[in-house]
C-alpha positions as CSV (number, residue, x, y, z in Angstrom):
1,M,0.0,0.0,0.0
2,Y,1.4,3.4,-1.0
3,L,0.7,6.7,0.7
4,K,1.2,10.4,0.0
5,S,-1.2,13.3,-0.7
6,K,-1.5,16.8,-2.2
7,T,-5.2,17.3,-1.3
8,N,-5.6,15.8,2.1
9,K,-2.2,17.1,3.3
10,I,-0.4,15.9,6.3
11,S,0.6,18.8,8.3
12,N,3.1,17.3,10.7
13,I,4.6,14.0,9.6
14,R,4.3,11.3,7.1
15,F,4.4,7.5,7.3
16,G,4.8,5.0,4.4
17,F,3.3,1.6,3.8
18,A,5.2,-1.5,2.4
19,T,4.0,-3.4,-0.7
20,N,3.3,-7.0,0.3
21,S,3.6,-9.9,-2.0
22,S,0.4,-11.4,-3.6
23,S,-2.2,-8.7,-4.0
24,S,-1.0,-5.2,-4.6
25,H,-3.6,-2.4,-4.0
26,S,-2.7,1.3,-4.2
27,I,-4.5,4.4,-3.1
28,I,-3.1,7.1,-5.3
29,I,-3.3,10.5,-6.9
30,P,-3.0,9.6,-10.6
31,C,-0.8,11.7,-12.9
32,S,-3.5,11.4,-15.6
33,P,-7.2,10.4,-15.9
34,R,-7.7,6.6,-15.4
35,S,-10.7,4.6,-16.7
36,Y,-13.0,2.8,-14.3
37,V,-12.3,-0.9,-14.1
38,P,-14.6,-2.9,-11.7
39,A,-13.3,-5.9,-9.8
40,N,-14.2,-9.2,-11.5
41,D,-16.4,-10.2,-8.6
42,E,-17.8,-6.9,-7.0
43,G,-16.8,-6.8,-3.4
44,A,-14.0,-9.3,-3.7
45,Y,-10.7,-7.4,-3.9
46,G,-7.7,-9.8,-4.3
47,W,-5.3,-10.4,-7.1
48,E,-7.5,-9.2,-10.0
49,D,-7.0,-5.9,-11.8
50,F,-9.3,-3.1,-10.9
51,C,-9.4,0.7,-10.9
52,L,-12.0,2.4,-8.8
53,T,-12.5,6.0,-9.7
54,T,-16.2,6.8,-8.9
55,P,-17.3,7.7,-5.4
56,E,-19.6,4.6,-5.2
57,S,-16.8,2.1,-6.1
58,K,-14.3,3.7,-3.8
59,Q,-16.9,3.7,-1.0
60,Y,-17.6,0.0,-1.5
61,Y,-13.9,-0.9,-1.2
62,L,-13.3,1.1,1.9
63,K,-16.6,0.1,3.5
64,V,-15.7,-3.6,3.0
65,M,-12.3,-2.7,4.7
66,L,-14.1,-1.0,7.5
67,Y,-16.4,-4.0,8.1
68,Q,-13.3,-6.2,8.3
69,N,-11.9,-3.9,10.9
70,L,-14.7,-3.9,13.4
71,K,-14.5,-6.0,16.5
72,P,-17.0,-7.2,17.4
73,R,-18.7,-7.0,14.0
74,P,-22.3,-6.1,13.9
75,S,-24.7,-8.0,11.6
76,I,-24.3,-6.9,8.0
77,N,-27.9,-5.4,8.0
78,N,-27.1,-3.3,11.1
79,F,-23.7,-2.3,9.7
80,N,-25.3,-1.0,6.4
81,K,-27.9,0.9,8.4
82,L,-25.3,2.6,10.7
83,Y,-22.7,3.4,8.1
84,S,-23.9,5.6,5.2
85,G,-23.5,4.8,1.5
86,V,-23.7,1.6,-0.6
87,D,-24.7,-1.6,1.0
88,I,-22.0,-4.4,1.1
89,R,-22.3,-8.2,1.6
90,A,-21.0,-10.2,4.5
91,D,-18.9,-12.3,2.1
92,N,-17.1,-9.3,0.6
93,Y,-13.4,-9.1,1.4
94,V,-10.1,-7.3,0.8
95,D,-7.1,-9.7,0.4
96,H,-5.1,-9.8,3.7
97,N,-1.8,-8.7,2.0
98,S,-3.4,-5.4,1.1
99,F,-5.5,-5.0,4.3
100,L,-5.5,-1.7,6.1
101,N,-5.9,-1.3,9.8
102,F,-8.2,1.6,10.8
103,P,-7.6,3.5,14.1
104,K,-10.0,3.3,17.1
105,P,-11.8,6.4,18.5
106,Y,-10.0,8.3,21.2
107,M,-12.7,10.8,22.3
108,S,-15.5,9.4,24.3
109,H,-18.2,11.1,22.2
110,Q,-16.7,10.0,18.8
111,T,-17.2,6.6,17.2
112,M,-16.2,4.7,14.1
113,I,-19.2,6.3,12.4
114,D,-17.4,9.7,12.7
115,Y,-14.3,8.2,11.2
116,W,-16.3,6.8,8.3
117,N,-18.0,10.1,7.7
118,W,-14.6,11.8,7.6
119,L,-13.4,9.3,5.0
120,N,-16.5,9.8,2.9
121,K,-16.0,13.6,2.8
122,N,-12.3,13.7,2.5
123,V,-11.2,10.5,0.6
124,I,-14.2,8.9,-1.1
125,E,-15.7,12.2,-2.5
126,N,-12.2,13.5,-3.4
127,S,-12.1,13.1,-7.2
128,D,-8.3,13.3,-7.1
129,I,-8.0,10.0,-5.3
130,I,-8.5,6.6,-6.9
131,I,-7.9,3.0,-5.8
132,C,-6.1,0.5,-8.1
133,G,-5.5,-3.2,-7.6
134,G,-3.6,-6.0,-9.2
135,N,-1.1,-8.7,-8.7
136,D,2.5,-7.6,-7.8
137,N,3.8,-11.0,-9.0
138,S,2.9,-10.0,-12.6
139,D,4.5,-7.6,-15.0
140,R,1.6,-5.2,-14.7
141,D,1.8,-2.4,-12.1
142,S,-1.3,-0.5,-10.9
143,M,1.1,2.5,-10.3
144,Q,2.3,4.5,-13.3
145,E,5.2,6.8,-13.5
146,G,4.1,10.2,-12.2
147,D,1.4,8.8,-9.9
148,K,1.6,10.0,-6.3
149,V,0.8,7.7,-3.5
150,Y,-1.8,8.9,-1.0
151,N,-1.2,9.1,2.8
152,G,-4.4,8.2,4.6
153,P,-5.5,7.8,8.2
154,W,-4.7,4.1,8.5
155,T,-1.8,1.7,8.6
156,S,-0.9,-1.7,7.1
157,D,1.4,-2.6,10.1
158,Y,0.0,-5.3,12.4
159,I,-0.5,-3.5,15.7
160,E,-3.9,-4.9,16.7
161,R,-5.4,-1.5,16.0
162,N,-3.6,-0.1,19.0
163,F,-3.7,3.4,17.6
164,Y,-6.4,6.1,17.8
165,F,-8.1,9.0,16.0
166,K,-9.8,12.1,17.1
167,I,-11.6,14.6,14.8
168,D,-11.2,18.2,15.7
169,P,-14.3,20.4,15.3
170,T,-12.3,22.5,12.9
171,G,-12.2,19.6,10.5
172,F,-8.8,17.9,10.8
173,L,-8.1,14.4,11.9
174,T,-5.2,13.3,14.2
175,I,-3.9,9.8,14.6
176,F,-1.9,8.8,17.7
177,N,0.2,5.7,18.2
178,P,0.8,5.0,22.0
179,G,4.0,3.2,21.2
180,Q,3.3,-0.4,22.2
181,Y,1.4,-3.1,20.6
182,K,0.7,-6.7,21.5
183,Y,1.4,-9.7,19.3
184,D,1.5,-13.3,20.3
185,D,1.2,-12.2,24.0
186,F,4.3,-10.1,23.8
187,F,4.4,-6.3,23.9
188,Y,6.5,-4.5,21.3
189,T,7.4,-0.9,20.7
190,S,6.4,0.3,17.1
191,R,9.3,2.0,15.4
192,K,7.7,2.0,11.9
193,L,4.9,4.4,12.9
194,P,5.4,7.9,14.2
195,S,3.6,8.8,17.4
196,K,1.3,11.3,15.8
197,I,0.0,12.3,12.4
198,R,-2.3,15.2,11.7
199,F,-4.4,15.2,8.5
200,K,-6.2,18.2,7.1
201,G,-9.5,17.9,5.4
202,I,-9.9,18.3,1.6
203,N,-11.4,21.8,1.9
204,N,-9.4,23.0,4.9
205,E,-6.2,24.9,5.3
206,I,-3.3,23.2,7.1
207,P,-4.4,23.4,10.8
208,K,-2.7,26.0,12.9
209,F,-4.6,25.2,16.1
210,G,-6.9,22.6,17.5
211,L,-9.8,22.7,20.0
212,Y,-8.6,19.3,21.2
213,P,-5.0,19.5,22.4
214,D,-2.6,16.7,21.8
215,L,0.2,17.2,24.4
216,V,0.6,18.7,27.9
217,D,3.9,19.8,29.4
218,Y,3.2,18.6,33.0
219,K,5.2,19.8,36.1
220,V,5.0,17.4,39.1
221,T,7.7,18.9,41.4
222,N,10.0,21.9,42.0
223,A,12.6,19.7,43.8
224,C,16.0,19.1,42.2
225,L,19.5,18.6,43.6
226,K,21.4,19.9,40.6
227,N,21.1,23.7,41.0
228,C,21.7,24.1,37.2
229,Q,22.5,27.7,36.1
230,W,20.0,27.4,33.3
231,C,17.1,26.3,35.4
232,Y,14.3,28.7,34.4
233,Q,12.0,26.9,36.9
234,D,14.1,28.0,39.9
235,S,14.0,24.4,41.2
236,V,15.8,23.8,44.5
237,P,16.8,20.7,46.6
238,N,13.9,21.2,49.1
239,G,11.4,22.1,46.4
240,K,7.6,21.3,46.7
241,H,6.1,18.2,45.2
242,A,2.6,18.4,43.6
243,D,-0.1,16.7,45.5
244,I,-0.7,13.1,44.2
245,N,-4.4,13.3,44.6
246,L,-4.6,16.5,42.6
247,I,-2.4,14.9,39.9
248,K,-4.7,11.9,39.6
249,Q,-7.7,14.1,39.4
250,T,-6.3,16.0,36.5
251,F,-5.6,13.0,34.2
252,P,-9.3,12.2,33.4
253,K,-9.9,15.9,32.7
254,L,-7.0,16.0,30.2
255,R,-8.2,12.7,28.7
256,D,-11.6,14.2,28.1
257,M,-10.0,17.1,26.4
258,G,-8.4,14.7,23.9
259,V,-4.8,14.8,25.3
260,F,-2.7,11.9,23.9
261,E,0.4,12.3,26.0
262,I,2.1,14.3,28.8
263,A,5.8,15.4,29.0
264,I,6.5,15.2,32.8
265,G,9.1,17.5,34.2
266,G,10.0,19.6,37.2
267,G,12.4,19.9,39.0
268,E,13.6,16.3,38.8
269,P,10.4,14.3,38.2
270,T,11.8,11.0,39.5
271,S,12.3,12.6,42.9
272,H,8.5,12.8,43.4
273,P,7.8,10.1,46.0
274,Q,4.8,8.9,44.1
275,F,6.4,9.0,40.7
276,I,5.4,5.4,39.9
277,E,1.8,6.1,40.8
278,I,1.8,9.1,38.5
279,L,2.9,7.0,35.6
280,E,0.3,4.3,36.4
281,S,-2.5,6.8,36.8
282,A,-1.8,8.5,33.5
283,K,-1.6,5.2,31.6
284,A,-4.8,4.0,33.3
285,V,-6.9,6.7,31.6
286,G,-5.1,6.1,28.2
287,I,-2.6,9.0,28.3
288,T,1.0,8.1,27.5
289,P,3.5,9.6,30.0
290,N,7.0,10.6,29.0
291,F,9.5,12.4,31.2
292,S,12.9,14.3,31.1
293,T,15.5,13.8,33.8
294,Q,19.0,14.7,34.9
295,S,19.2,11.8,37.3
296,T,20.6,8.3,36.7
297,D,19.9,7.0,40.2
298,W,16.5,5.7,39.2
299,L,18.2,3.3,36.7
300,K,19.4,1.4,39.7
301,K,15.8,1.0,41.1
302,K,14.3,-2.2,39.5
303,K,10.7,-1.4,40.5
304,L,10.9,2.1,39.0
305,V,12.6,0.9,35.8
306,K,10.0,-1.8,35.4
307,A,7.2,0.9,35.8
308,I,8.9,3.2,33.2
309,S,9.3,0.3,30.7
310,K,5.6,-0.6,31.1
311,H,4.0,2.8,31.1
312,C,6.2,5.4,29.4
313,G,6.6,6.2,25.7
314,A,9.9,8.0,26.0
315,V,12.5,9.4,28.4
316,A,15.0,12.2,27.8
317,F,18.3,12.9,29.7
318,S,19.6,16.5,30.0
319,T,23.3,16.9,29.6
320,Q,26.0,19.1,27.9
321,K,28.6,16.3,27.9
322,A,28.9,13.7,25.1
323,Q,30.5,11.2,27.5
324,E,27.5,11.5,29.9
325,A,25.1,11.2,26.9
326,Y,26.4,7.9,25.6
327,K,26.9,6.4,29.1
328,W,23.3,7.3,29.8
329,Y,22.3,5.6,26.5
330,E,24.3,2.5,27.3
331,S,22.6,2.2,30.7
332,C,19.1,2.7,29.1
333,A,19.9,0.1,26.5
334,E,20.6,-2.4,29.3
335,S,17.7,-1.5,31.5
336,L,15.0,-0.3,29.0
337,V,15.2,-2.7,26.1
338,N,13.8,-1.3,22.8
339,F,12.9,2.0,24.4
340,D,12.9,5.6,23.1
341,C,15.7,7.4,24.9
342,S,16.7,10.9,24.0
343,I,19.2,13.5,24.9
344,H,18.4,17.2,25.7
345,Y,21.1,19.7,24.9
346,I,20.7,23.4,25.8
347,L,22.0,25.9,23.2
348,G,23.3,29.1,24.7
349,A,24.7,27.5,27.9
350,E,28.1,27.2,26.4
351,P,30.0,28.5,23.3
352,I,28.5,27.3,20.1
353,E,31.7,25.3,19.2
354,N,31.0,23.1,22.3
355,F,27.8,22.0,20.4
356,R,29.9,20.9,17.5
357,K,32.3,19.1,19.8
358,F,29.4,17.4,21.5
359,I,27.8,16.0,18.2
360,N,31.2,14.9,16.8
361,E,32.2,13.1,20.0
362,L,28.8,11.4,20.2
363,C,29.0,10.3,16.6
364,F,32.6,9.1,17.0
365,Y,31.5,6.9,20.0
366,I,28.5,5.4,18.2
367,K,30.6,4.6,15.1
368,S,33.4,3.0,17.2
369,I,31.0,0.3,18.6
370,K,30.0,-0.7,15.1
371,D,28.2,-4.1,15.4
372,D,26.9,-3.2,18.8
373,A,25.5,0.2,17.6
374,P,21.9,0.8,18.5
375,K,19.3,-0.3,16.0
376,N,17.4,3.0,16.6
377,P,19.2,6.4,16.4
378,I,20.0,8.3,19.5
379,N,17.7,11.4,19.4
380,V,19.4,14.7,20.5
381,I,16.9,17.4,21.1
382,L,18.1,21.0,21.0
383,L,16.5,23.3,23.6
384,K,16.8,27.1,23.5
385,W,18.0,28.9,26.7
386,K,14.9,30.3,28.5
387,E,15.6,33.8,29.8
388,C,13.6,33.5,33.0
389,G,13.9,32.2,36.5
390,R,17.6,32.0,37.7
391,A,18.7,31.3,34.1
392,G,18.6,35.0,33.4
393,K,20.2,36.4,30.2
394,Q,21.5,33.8,27.8
395,P,25.3,33.8,28.3
396,Y,26.4,32.7,24.8
397,S,25.2,33.4,21.3
398,I,23.7,30.4,19.5
399,A,24.2,31.9,16.0
400,G,25.4,29.4,13.5
401,W,23.9,26.3,15.3
402,W,22.1,25.6,12.1
403,D,25.4,25.3,10.1
404,I,26.5,22.6,12.5
405,V,23.3,20.7,12.0
406,R,23.7,21.1,8.2
407,E,27.3,19.7,8.4
408,F,26.0,16.8,10.5
409,R,23.1,16.0,8.1
410,E,25.6,15.9,5.1
411,T,27.6,13.2,6.8
412,R,24.4,11.1,6.8
413,N,25.1,9.6,10.2
414,S,22.4,7.0,10.8
415,Y,23.1,6.5,14.5
416,V,22.2,10.1,15.7
417,S,19.2,12.2,14.9
418,I,18.6,15.8,15.8
419,G,15.5,17.6,16.7
420,V,14.6,21.0,18.1
421,D,12.1,22.6,20.5
422,S,9.5,25.1,19.2
423,F,11.6,28.1,20.3
424,L,14.2,27.2,17.6
425,V,11.7,26.6,14.8
426,D,12.1,30.2,13.4
427,D,15.8,29.5,13.0
428,V,15.0,26.3,11.2
429,E,12.7,28.1,8.8
430,A,15.2,30.8,8.1
431,H,18.4,28.9,7.9
432,L,17.4,25.2,7.1
433,P,14.8,25.6,4.4
434,E,15.6,22.1,3.2
435,I,14.0,20.6,6.3
436,N,10.5,19.4,5.5
437,K,8.0,21.7,7.2
438,T,5.6,18.9,8.1
439,L,8.1,17.7,10.7
440,Y,7.8,20.7,13.0
441,N,5.3,23.1,14.5
442,A,6.3,26.6,15.7
443,D,3.2,27.5,17.8
444,D,3.2,26.7,21.5
445,G,-0.3,26.8,22.9
446,Y,-2.1,25.7,19.7
447,F,-1.8,21.9,20.0
448,S,-0.2,21.7,23.5
449,F,-0.1,23.6,26.8
450,Y,1.6,23.7,30.1
451,L,0.2,22.5,33.4
452,D,1.9,23.3,36.7
453,A,0.5,20.8,39.2
454,V,2.7,22.2,42.0
455,D,1.3,25.8,42.1
456,Q,-1.8,25.0,40.0
457,Y,-1.3,27.1,36.8
458,I,-2.1,26.5,33.2
459,G,-0.1,28.3,30.5
460,K,0.8,28.3,26.8
461,H,4.3,27.2,27.7
462,S,6.5,26.7,30.7
463,S,8.6,29.7,30.4
464,M,5.9,32.3,30.3
465,S,5.3,34.5,33.4
466,K,2.8,33.1,35.9
467,K,0.9,36.4,35.8
468,D,0.0,35.5,32.1
469,M,-1.1,32.0,33.1
470,I,-4.5,30.9,34.4
471,H,-4.6,29.7,38.0
472,F,-6.9,26.8,38.8
473,D,-8.1,25.9,42.3
474,D,-10.6,23.4,40.9
475,V,-9.6,20.6,38.5
476,N,-13.0,21.2,36.7
477,L,-11.4,24.3,35.3
478,I,-9.1,22.0,33.2
479,N,-11.3,21.9,30.1
480,T,-11.4,23.0,26.5
481,E,-12.9,26.4,27.5
482,T,-10.0,27.3,29.7
483,W,-7.5,25.9,27.0
484,S,-9.1,28.0,24.3
485,K,-8.5,31.2,26.4
486,L,-4.8,30.6,26.1
487,K,-4.9,30.7,22.3
């Protein structure tokens, strides 16, 4: 199955599908008009050639696919009544080698019927999209030179539909992959799929904000032993921890708002005495917890490592030293098998040449271990110095950081990847125009927000002044109305 689009454009990230042996079905944007060719046996889509160009024929194909996705399946009569359009038969099928997995609804008030209605409006009724089928063991190919594959809100990877959709009132659809899936009674982390994909509708502009947020930057403590000079949170060794009961009350509220994941921070989040309970409570309502840390002590605590492995999607370690970075990664590789571990590096804390040295040393180490190199790249996330709290004025210029990134990209090192926070996106747009714009979003407070559970504030981002945030003394104020005021 092939995917790409010019009409239902993906605004954040793309994901591709592999072509399996046996049947080969393609959902495409054709380079030239294509004639309608029905399947030999209507409703049986296997090896035979077909080309579905009319809304009715595309609807039949996708409706058969939808029926195969539903668990439990309703009777065919009830299904045809519930889901609009042409009626299908119970014996219709799409060959398993070209089968698509559809996501499950994430919002409590949305159902698969809403997903089907979105497909009807944005895929089926889209005259630019056609569906072709054939046999990839033959010399014929349903794809022609110049055709563009269409990226749709589904996947062909076997993940037991352990991914979800939500449809924003403004018209776009977002898919979220929690990171783990079950197969043969074992849990695996999906590396083929991104964590989130946002699709605009056929008649909509690329979304610049959503009424249902995706992510919350979540502060659970102001305690930290490090006393880092760049700490814009003013964290201290005897800092206050957020009340665990308050934290647990906020998670269902965030879930009702459509929040997929939280980025837990502080302070040092692992210092919170109920940190395991925090992770368990978030996951219990369907929210994926992630966190950033400067500590390595928790890696020695088996119970905590087990909880992180079970509940978290990712963890990031903050350091300015390459040696610390790769030692941290080695420790994670031993304790958190097949886990997403990242490095946070702060630009502006040191001379910019130190960043070049950091990247070169990290790459040198990874290359030196060769056969033992990690299968997944080490993610280095660049953070901009925040001029608030005790951090104060940025001590060093970061001008030219983009040249170092470009040099790094030209080496095509496959063991390290580099990302940026939203405060660096303007630099990316100005100095790295070759970077695909679907891979980043510059606007804080449009798809995410900040929640301080210690002092009970909500803001667009964590470095804004508290006088510009909204204080909540009741968790019922954590809702889409409060969130919309931030935008």
